[in-house]
Phi, psi and omega in degrees: 000130182289163180294323179297315181292325178294317179297316179298317180297321179295318179295314179299322178297319178294317179298315179298320179297320177296319183295316186272353183304317180300337180267316190266345181295321178231074189297326180295313178300317181301310183297314184285327174300317180295318179298313182295317181292331178276345185305312180299319181292317179299315180293319181298324182251026185299327181299324181270327181289316183270064179215180183298328181258010188291320184299312177301322179293321179298314179297320178297321179293325179301322182261017174275134185304328185285353175259014182289341182300319181302310180296320180298320179295318179297319177299313180299318178296319179297318178297317178299319179293320179297313180297314181296321181294327179289333181281297173193167186290327180296314179297321178302315180298318180295313181297317179299319180295315180296319179296319179295317179299315181297307186292315180294323183292308183294327180288320177296316179301314183289324176296321176298321178294318182292322181282328183270317186244351179074028180213162177270176175302141183218165176303323179298318180300316179295319178295318179298317178297318181294331184264002185278129176269177185298319180296315180295322178297318179297318178298317182297315181298314183291330184273319189247325185274334178265047179245162180300320182299310184289319178297325176297322177297317179299315180297323178299315182287328173298317178299316178298321178296318178296316179297321179295319179299315179296320179295320180294322179295332182249030186297327180291323177294319180295319179299315180297322179295317181292327180295339177297328182272342179239063188265008175230157179298324181296313180297320179295318178298317180297314181298314180294324179296316178298316180296318180297318179297319180293322177297313179298319176302317182294319180294316179297317180296320179298315178298320178298317181295313181299320178295317179294331181279347180055052184297339182286354182257038182291348176286347179253175175285120187280128173230134186268137173281091187293337178291330180268331186240062181277082183228040185296338181261015178247115191286328181293316176300314182296325179296313179297312180301320183295315180295321179292316181291325180298321179297331180275347180301323182300332180292334178296320180297322179294319177294320178298317179300319179297322180294330181284334183287338187248021178296133177244133179247122177286314179195162176213121182267355185050052185306320179244128183290322181223116175247124181244122179247119178253119179257112177278182185219125172057048185249106174276116185296343179289354173256015180254129178290344172296336182249018174098005177298141190289336177266146184280082180269351179229054184296328182280313181293332177297339182270354183284114183286337181261015182263131180246125186258119180270127194272344190221061181243136179232158171279155180279346183195158184259029180229133186302308184301313181290324178298316178299317179301320183289315186272349174275331185262169179265014179271112176279149190303318186278354181272156179273053179227132180272149184303326185280355178260006182238165173294153167265135188300327176297324178292322178295315182290325177295318179294330179286343177120002178284147174277104188268118182242131182231111180242107187241141174260015177229310189266093178237136178295120180264119182302336182279353183251159176300137190304321183258008172252355181292154175051244186265028175081278189278346182304320187249020171299135186302337180266347180261320186308314180295331180277343187270311189250149160258316177221148177209157176277161182237011184224142176256149186236159181294318182233155184294330180295331177290326175298315181294320177298320179296321179293320179300323179293330183261353192304314183296333182270341183253332180273144174263177179298323178204178180062047177255138170238110187249127178246122172253127177245112187267165172279331174053236182250029184303167184333130183062067183301340179299337181265003187260005177215149178296144181302330181290346182263003180289134179239316185275140179232178180299336179295336180286354181236029183300329182283348180269080185293342182285346183265143171282172179297321179296320179291323176297321179294324177296321177293318179299319178299317181295316181291325176293323176294324177293318177298317178297318178300325178303317181290327180291312180297319179298321180294322177295318177301318179301327180296334185241014183297325182263006181259168170278088191215147171240133183242128180242131177237135171205167178252152180294330178189177178265207183192167173247143177220064182055042186282319180224001178198172179278086181202135177238133179104207182239175181198164180277178172058055177295338178296326179280329182282327175092192190302313183304315180291325177296319178300316182291317190266348181241331181288118186233157172285146175220116188231143174231124176248135176235127179294162178303317180298317181298316181294326178292320182279335185229063180298333179294316178294317180302318180291320179299318181296316181299323182284345191259357192294342181259001184283143177285133186215150173231141193290351176293345178262010182304319183304329182292322175295315188291317181286337173293315178297330180278342181084025180272134176241125172196182188291343184278340183286133179228108183300336179291345180253004179264112189300333182265359179275143181296341179271003183305136182275099181283350180261009179303137175279119182270091181277141178247117173254087194266168176302115177091356181281144176276335179205157182291156177232156180271108182305311186292323179294315180297314183289324179294320180291333179283323182098192182296143178225143174214163183299137179134149181269121179261343180257175176294156183299134181259000000 
């Protein structure tokens, strides 16, 4: 061998050594970092991986460009360890500890999301986390984190941590064992070459992703080109995308605030002296006796002679924050208009001259949180809050009846003689419905579901909790109606979205990707009650409205068009009003396609088409237990 070839080989060897050093310098950390980072994807795709054809698909995914993030993170961690180790041992220990905390934490969080909700980390998840108050966090932990699934995930990662510790303690033995298989220079060169190629592939793929994501445009609202970056099942990609998109979410509030400043009102007749809007929470109408449920969950409202029950109303989405954005704004789901570019109907009505009152048992400005990220995000943005409210409550309560009692105490000071628009936002049947009603008000027990043999006793109790919360909600709505029974008032009740209570499978709450779950889950999580009550005085003064309401109860409606009904009742005229979207108007478009752009969906789906193709649905499991 010539001196030149020896020198070239030496140079190539050094270059190769530098390339593979982040992987091979600390092989135990490398192997376990890769296992931990792959855990969410493996669990998420376990049905396909753990099958006869699973191994080829797994190998194919490893060399799929969209999974390069895992390797890139391991490379970055390896470089950090090498640099820290060259400085001193203390810094190496600190960097190693921080890297382990970071990798194990994000992977555990995402594994918990995939096993509990069937989705990876998303911008919405981060926004939801940022907006969660202490009570909601407690409900979330008790409902989802103290479950067998999540605890199993924690135990899995604890086991991985223990195995990594044992491997690190015995790293010299493992090294000696591996050297038996790579006992020649040729084998070592081949192994290092394969690793180097994979590292280079990962770096190139990472650069491609960042370029496609246009990460340099963070000053703008970030939108992902999903056709180029189809990596929805890769949690590392989604984590990065989520943090970047979340940072741009705040800009939406600023744009929304600007839209409220330029609202124009052509005229306002103050058609209705008192409009009361009650926003329920997590209410599946299939658990309402007003809609034929076999248990009497609405005994009080069933007796209301002036109550009109709308039979075919759905929420636009199964998440509170997103639902509020849709029904507060004039942006309909199927239109190419974003919610933050339109007026919010409370801001419009306040500008028109209505006394806007907002009494919520969920959305309270928390002094410990950023002013415009508190509660529902945009409610307390400093430029929106003055345009949104005239009066609001400052306290949250354990039960909804306490909220109503608090309003009664303040009523004389916040309500005017007329031209009031009052919004009550209830806790309803929100996460962990067992905590949403006093124990003394419980009526339904597991015995009431004896005919549902597919349910365990624990599952029957979960259904009983939901139905008891629904029964309690009936009394709250009835009490609000009583407050305005002698007034010239119209009262509207609807829920932000539905919920599941072991209705067709063993599941409580909501989840993403309704397009994959199909009609039964859509019925549970989107089908909501929609009720309109008119006092005797109101019907006498507004016989036209009374007649319009009676004629409209069978029309299909989605709550993203709610503002058109409300400003019509208020008598507001401006360019945003569209009679075709007002459910009580004779021009209402009954053929509107009700598109659902749901949490976790890759594309919108037609609610009516999906449900029509499925056929009739009712509570109960028709398939074998899942």
